[in-house]
N, C-alpha and C positions, 0 to 999 in steps of 0.2 A: 452433680456431686458437691459435697461440701468442700471448701478450700483446704481445710487441714487434712483431709484424706488423700491429697495429692502431694507427694513428696516435692519439696523445693519449688512449689508452684510460683511463689512470689518472684524469684529470680529467674525462673526458667519456664515461664508460662508458654513461650512460643513452641516449645517441645510438645506441648499437649493441645495446641490450637487446631481445631477443625472448623473449616468454614463450609456451610451447606446452604443451599438456596431452597426455601420451602415455598415461595411464590415470587411473582414478579416484583413484589414490593418489599419483601423481607429477607434478610440474610441472617442466619443464626450462627453465632460463634460458640463452639462447644469446647471447653478445656478439660481434658480428660487424659489420664495415663493409660493408653490403650494396652500396653503390655502388662500392666499389673492388675488391671481390674478383673473380677471374677466373671467368667462368661455366663454364669447363671444369675448375676446380679440384676436387680430391677432396673438400675440406671443403664446397664449395658443393653437390655432389651428395648428400652426407649430409644437408645442411640441407633440400634440396628434398624428398628422400625422407621426412624426418621430418615436413615440412609437409603433404605429400601424404597421409600416414598419419592426420593430424589435422584434414584439411580440413573435416570436418563441424563443427568449432568455429567455422568462419568462415560457416556457413550459418544463415539465420533459422529460429527455432523458437519454441516456446512460452516456453521460459526467457528468450530475448532479448526477446520481446514484454513480458513482465512487467517485465524490467529497464528497458526503454525507456519504459514507461508513465508514469514520472516526469516526462517532458518535457511531457505533455499537460495537466497541472494548474498549470503555472507561469503567473504573470501575463503577459498578452500585450496587444498592440495588434492588433485585428482587421484593421485596414488594413495594418499591417506584414506579418501573415501572408498576406494576399492578394497582396502584392507578391513573395512567394517562390514562384516558379513554374517554376524550372528546376533540375534536379539533373544533376549530371555523373555519368554512368554508364561505368565502365571495366573492368568485370569480367564474367565469365560463369561457368558452372558449373565450369570448369577453370582460372579465374584468381582469385586472392585479392590483396587490398591488405593490406599489413602495414607499419606504421610509415611510411606514405605511399610504400611502395615496391610496385611491381606485380610479382607472381610468377606466371609461367605454369606451372602443375603438369603439364600434358600434355606441354609442351616441355622441362620441367625446366630453366628458365632464368629469370633476372630480366630483365623487360622495361624496358629504360632509356627507350624512346621509345614508350610504349603508344599504341595507337589509341583515342582517346577517342569514346566513343558518348554522345550527348546524349539524355537522356530527358526529354520535356516532362511536367511534372506540374502541370496547372492546376486540379486537383480538390481540394476541401477539404470536410471532414466536420465539422459542428456538431451535437452531441447535446444534447437537453433544453434547448433555447433558452427563456428565461423570457418576453421581451417581443419578439414578432415585429416589431410596428410600429416599435419603437425601433430594431431591427437594420436594417430597410429605411430608416429615416430616415438612418442612419449611412452605409450603403453607397451611397445615392442621392447623397450628397455628392460622391462620386468616380467614379460611373458614370452616365452619362446614359441609356443604353438597357439596361433590365433585363427579362429574360423569366423568368417563373415557371411551373413545371410543378407541377401539383397532381393528387391523385387524384380520381376521380369523386365527386361529392357533397361536396366539401371546401368550407367556407365561407371564402372569401378576399375580404376587404374592402379591401385596399390598393390604391391606384392604380398598377398595373403591367400591362403586357401579360402574359396568362396563357393556358395551354392545358391541357388535361385529358389525362391518361394513359389514354386509352381505345382502343377498336378503331381509331380514325382517327389515332392518334398518329403512326404511321410516315409517313403522307402528309402530316400537318400539319407536323411538326418540320423537314422538309427545306427548307421555304419561309421559315423563320425565320432570317434572316441579319442580319449587321451589329449584333449585340447586344454589349454590353461584358461582360455577365455573365449566367449562367443560374443561378437559384435553384430547386432541386428539393425539395419539401417532402413528406415521408412517403412517398416513392416508392422508396426504396432497395431493398427486398426484390423488388419487381416488376422494377425496372430490371436488377437483378443476374441474375434468372432468366431475363428475356426478351431479354438481350443488346441492350437499348436504348442502353446507354452508348456503344457504338461510334458510333451514329448522332449522339448528342449531342455527343460529343467531336470529330467532324468538323467542327462549326460553328467551332472554333478560338478559343473564348473561355473565360474562367474559369467553372468549375462549382462551385457550393456546394450540398451535400446538407445539409438540415436535417432531423433525425429526433427525433420526441418519443417517450418511453418506450422508449429503446434501450439495451440492455445491451452495454456496450462491453467485449467479452472477446476472448480469442485466436480463438475459433471464428468470431465475427462479423467480426473483422479479416481473418481468412483470406479470407472472401467478398469483402471490400473490395479486398484486394490482388490477388486473382485477376482481379477486373474491371478493375483499373487497369494492372497489369503483364503483359507477355508471359510466358508460361509458363517460357521459357528462363532468365528472370532474376528471377522473383518470389521465389526462395529466397535471393537475395543479401543478406548482413547489412547492408552499409552502406547499400544503397538503401532497405531497410525502415526502418533506423534514421533516415535523414533524412526519410523520409515521415512517420513517426509524429511526429517532432520538429516538422515545419514545416507539415503539412497536416492535422492532426487537432486538433480543439478540444473540450474539455468545457466548456461555457459555464456559468460560476458566477456570473453577475450576480445571480441571485436570493439569493445567500448573502452579499451585501455587508455585512450587519449583523452577521455572526458574526466575533468576534475570534478568532484562533487562536494559541494558545500551545503550547510543548512542554515537557513536564516529563520529566526523565530520572531513572529509578531504576536502582540497581545492586544485584545480588544479591552479598552479601559472605559468606554463610554456606553451607556445604556441606550439602545435604539429600538424603535418599534419593531415588532416581529416581521412585518412585511418588508422591511428594508434589509436586503442581502448584505452581509458584512464579511469581509475577509480581513481580519485583523483590525486596523483602523481605516480600511478602505470601504466606504459606505457607498452603496449603489442605490442612489435616491431618485433616479430618473422616473421610476414608475410613480412615485409619490406626486411628482409634478405633472405627469401625464394625466392623472385622473382629474386634474383641475384645469387641464389644457394650458399649463404654464411652461414657459421656456426660461432659459438661463443664458446669460453672456458672462464672460470673464473680464475682470479688470485687474491689472497689476499696478500697484503703486507702493514704491519702496521708501516713500518719504513721510507717509501718514503714521502718526504715532498718537497715543492717548485716546484711541476710539473705544467707546464702551458700548456694550450691549444695551439696547433699549429696554430690555425686560430684566435681565439679571444684574446689570451694572458691571459685569466682568470686563476686564481689559482685553481687546481684540487685536492688539498690535501684532501678535504672532498667531492669530487665528483667521479663519475665513469669516468675513463680514458680509452678511446678506442684506442687500439694500433693495427696498421695495420702491415702486413708482411714486409712493407718497412721501419718499425720502426718508422714512423710518428704517431703522436697521436693528438687526438681531444677530446673535451668533449662529453658525451653521447647525450646531447641535439643537439648539432650541427651536430653530426654524423646522428642521426635519421631524422633531417630535410634534410641534404645533400643526403642521400642515396635514398630518394623518387624521385629525379629527376636526379641523376647522379651516375654512377657506378665506378667512378675514385677516387683515393685518392685526396682530395681537395688541397694537398700540391705539390705532384710530378706527378700526373695523372697516377699512377699505376692502372691497371685494377684490380678491387676488386672481380669481378666475380669468383666464385669457390675457394675462399679464406676463411680462419678462422681469425676472429678478436679476440682480448683478451680484455675482460672487466676487468679492473684492479682497485683496490681500497682497503682502509682499510676494516676490517671485518665488522664494523657496516654500512659502506656505501654500501657494496655489498649486505648485507642482507636487509637493509631497502629500497634500490632501487629496487630490483628484486622481493621483497615479500610484499612490503608496510610497511612503518615504523609504521603506525597505527595498523596494524594486529599484527606484531611482538611485538610491545610494549605491547599491551593488552594480548597477549598470555603469555609473560614473566611475567606480573604482575599477571595473574591468577595462574600461576604455583608457583610463590613466595607465593601468598595468600593461596594456597591449596597444600602445600608441601607434606603432607602425602598421598594425592591422585594423585600426579603429574605423578606416573608411570601409572596409568589408565586414565589419562586425554587425551582426543582426541579433536582436533579442526577442525571443518568443516567450510569452507568458501564457502558460495553460492554467485555465480555472478548473479545478477539480470540483466534483459535484458535491458541495456541502449542503447538507439538510434539504436535499431535492431542489436546489437552486436551478433556475434556468440559466445555464452557463452560456448558451448561445446568445440570448438576449443581454446578458450581462456583459459579454465580450464585445457586442455591438456598441453598448453604451460607453464602455471604456475606450474603444477605438475612436469614437466621436470626440471624447474628452482630449485624446491625444492629439487629434487634428486641430482642435481649438487651441490648445497650448502652443503647438508647433507654429501655427499661423500668428498667434499673438506674440510670441517671444522670438520669432524667426529661429527657432530650434529645429534640429533635424533628428529627434530621437528615432532611431531606427528600431521600432517596437511593433509588435503585433500581438494582441490579446486574442486567444483562441479557446473555444470550449473543450472540455475533456471529451465530449462525444464527437466521434469521427475526427479527432485531432490529426490523425495520420494523413487524411486527405489535405489538410491545410499544409502540413509539413512537406508533403510531396510536391506542392507547388513551388517550394523554395529549393528544390533539389539542385537546379542549374544556376541558382542565384546566390548561394551562400557558401562561403569557405570557413569562416570563423562564426561561431554563434554562441550565445548563451540561452540555455532554456530554464525557465522558472517555472516550477510546479506549485501552485498555491493550493494548499490542503489544509484540513482541520486538525483532527486529533491523531491520526495515523494514516499514512499513505499505503494503499494496498500494494503488496508486492507484485502482483499480477499487472497492476496498472502501471507501476514504475517499469517493470519489464517491457510492456507493450510500448511505452513512450520510448524507451531506449531502442527497441527493435524497429520502430517506425522510422528512425533517423539513421538506420543502418546504411542506406545508399547515399546519404549525403556525403560531401567531401569533408570529412572530419579532420580537424587539425588539432595540434596539441595545445592550442589556445582556447579551445571550447570548454565550457563548463556546463554542469547541471546543478541547478540551485533549487533546493527544496524549502519552500517558505511555509512555515507551520503557523496557522493562525488559531490562537486559543480564544 
């Protein structure tokens, strides 16, 4: 549409902005007054056709599940959550909501007065609850009659009415009426498979599923939503969004002693694509390995005015790479050069089967090889907790960035740590571990650690489920109030 046909577009264009993706490479922004256009207009028909073509973008899938997971780890009041029990549902498979406007794709028109369908969602999911008795004490303050459903042979010692999910369940549950709330403990798989939920839901009260040792991922969420929603609407984007936001809780009470901080690092140097990069932490060992090269470290705090043999830049505060031919270059130039050439860039000496020296002052060597962000925060935490520093241990978890081999990278970094501790007589109590099977590594520390810092190195955004798994895996450690969880964001 022409600009002059849209009132006040110049100052209020965001009110008319629609973003729609028509392919993997193109995003189209349409500026249009949805409420004032004529449903029979040529422009409107083009808009409807475009939206119809891209309607899959308005449907729920694994991508949106991962996107909305951020809502389930925010601080919450459990009572406030339980009061959120009605969602307004006004779309189906052929209707989408866009910028609060309802568009019927099958009829190719904007619905100015849509028929609102209310969907009652009185069901809540709490995973890996720490203290069951404390939870019941809290909800009993607001609910007089509580019914608990438990699996056979489950030890339940809290004073509430309870029934077992056994072969008599169908006959027993229909007589349980006038309850304020039903709490279902560790029965979710059975109820979803046996279609018991429809019977429970007919009682008309709030339902809370409590599950221990439950992995909350897209596949398991699909089972939940198929149990709760009718098939014709369970793919709707907004409905799933609101349900995840308001009705699913990952209960973090057991981690109250862990302080969380965020450290942001930024990659400022261009490196070859085969070098794994976490911020300014470069994993270069594979580049040396293909030429059968090794490296040693040298710390010299007195050397100044050293210049790179290629660029001429000052290396006083950078790593200086020294070859056996006595020529030297900066670390950045060396890492770029070694990826396409095995000769000294100055005299053409063959570098295969040789050892290079990485030389610099103490701070430069440590900050470059182990990450300035990590070392700075480790030092800061040790100074803050001097009395506990002897027992303090630091775990650095490498998240899977761009399909990096985190196991291999962690081995390289632990070798660097060993070299630095031997060279400087330091005793950095650190361990780099991969994101894959990280819980096995942490279990090995169970009887050794009282105070600890955990650093998670990640890229653009850390998956909520991964963060939860990390926290859950350290549940059995002796957590103290001096422990921290640090998220290191690498751009």
